[in-house]
C-alpha positions as CSV (number, residue, x, y, z in Angstrom):
1,M,92.1,157.4,153.0
2,T,89.6,159.6,154.9
3,D,88.8,156.9,157.5
4,Q,92.7,156.4,158.0
5,K,93.1,160.0,158.5
6,S,90.4,160.3,160.9
7,I,91.7,157.5,162.7
8,L,95.3,159.0,163.0
9,I,94.0,162.4,164.2
10,A,91.9,160.5,166.7
11,C,94.6,158.7,168.0
12,A,96.8,161.6,168.3
13,L,94.3,163.7,170.0
14,A,93.6,160.9,172.5
15,S,97.1,160.1,173.2
16,T,97.6,164.2,173.9
17,G,94.5,164.0,176.0
18,F,95.5,161.1,178.2
19,L,98.8,162.4,178.8
20,W,97.5,165.7,179.7
21,G,94.9,164.2,181.9
22,C,97.7,162.1,183.6
23,E,99.6,165.2,184.2
24,T,96.5,167.0,185.9
25,T,95.6,164.0,187.7
26,T,98.9,163.5,189.5
27,S,99.3,167.1,190.2
28,S,96.0,167.7,191.6
29,T,95.9,164.8,193.8
30,G,99.5,164.7,194.9
31,G,99.2,168.1,196.9
32,G,102.4,169.5,195.6
33,G,102.7,168.3,191.9
34,P,103.9,165.1,190.5
35,S,106.6,162.9,192.2
36,Q,110.0,163.1,190.6
37,Q,109.6,159.5,189.2
38,E,106.2,160.5,187.6
39,A,107.8,163.5,186.2
40,A,110.4,161.6,184.9
41,R,108.1,159.1,183.0
42,A,105.8,161.9,182.0
43,V,108.9,163.7,180.2
44,V,109.7,160.3,178.3
45,D,106.1,159.9,177.3
46,Y,105.6,163.5,176.1
47,R,108.8,163.1,174.2
48,R,107.7,159.9,172.6
49,L,104.2,161.6,171.5
50,A,106.1,164.3,170.1
51,A,108.3,161.9,168.0
52,E,105.2,160.2,166.9
53,L,103.4,163.1,166.0
54,R,106.3,164.5,164.0
55,E,106.5,161.3,162.2
56,M,103.0,161.2,161.2
57,A,103.3,164.9,160.1
58,H,106.3,163.9,158.1
59,R,104.2,161.1,156.2
60,R,101.3,163.6,155.5
61,E,103.9,165.9,153.9
62,L,105.2,162.8,151.8
63,E,101.5,162.1,150.9
64,A,101.1,165.6,149.7
65,D,104.3,165.4,147.5
66,V,103.4,162.1,146.1
67,L,99.7,163.5,145.1
68,A,101.3,166.8,143.7
69,K,103.3,164.7,141.2
70,Q,100.1,162.9,139.9
71,Q,99.2,164.1,136.4
72,N,96.1,165.9,137.4
73,P,96.5,166.7,141.3
74,D,93.9,167.2,143.6
75,Q,95.0,170.8,145.0
76,A,92.4,170.5,147.5
77,M,93.5,167.2,148.9
78,I,97.0,168.4,148.8
79,A,96.3,171.3,150.7
80,H,94.5,169.3,153.3
81,W,97.4,166.7,153.8
82,R,99.8,169.7,154.2
83,E,97.4,171.6,156.8
84,M,97.0,168.2,158.5
85,A,101.0,167.9,158.6
86,Q,101.1,171.6,160.0
87,H,98.5,170.7,162.7
88,L,100.4,167.4,163.9
89,R,103.8,169.6,164.1
90,A,101.9,172.0,166.3
91,E,100.8,169.2,168.4
92,A,104.1,167.8,168.4
93,D,105.5,171.3,169.5
94,T,102.9,171.3,172.5
95,A,103.9,168.1,173.7
96,E,107.5,168.8,173.6
97,Q,106.7,171.9,175.5
98,H,104.8,169.7,178.1
99,A,108.0,167.5,178.3
100,Q,110.2,170.6,178.9
101,E,107.8,171.8,181.7
102,M,107.9,168.4,183.3
103,Q,111.7,168.3,183.1
104,R,111.8,171.1,185.6
105,S,110.5,168.5,188.3
106,V,113.2,166.1,187.5
107,P,116.3,166.6,189.5
108,H,119.5,166.9,187.3
109,G,121.0,163.6,186.7
110,M,118.4,161.6,187.5
111,M,118.0,158.5,185.3
112,Q,114.9,158.3,183.2
């Protein structure tokens, strides 16, 4: 389970870093920020990432709940899963904030 956990965290952080890099690359080379279409795509990508991170957090909570119901639960492992869920939710909130920031660059009514 430790390997699976590490892989999930690495994927989440890599996705966040990739999207963050895409945003900074387009805004630094475009001269005035991302185009409206790039911003619209970034909004969708950030929201998708936020949803995926929230789903992973939900799974970690469920795993912690299952562990807690065992006969001799490992309290350290339960705390670890809950802490991981909390961290994933914070990352999801950050991704959602980025989506909201990018949304400001998208004209009202533009199809995404």
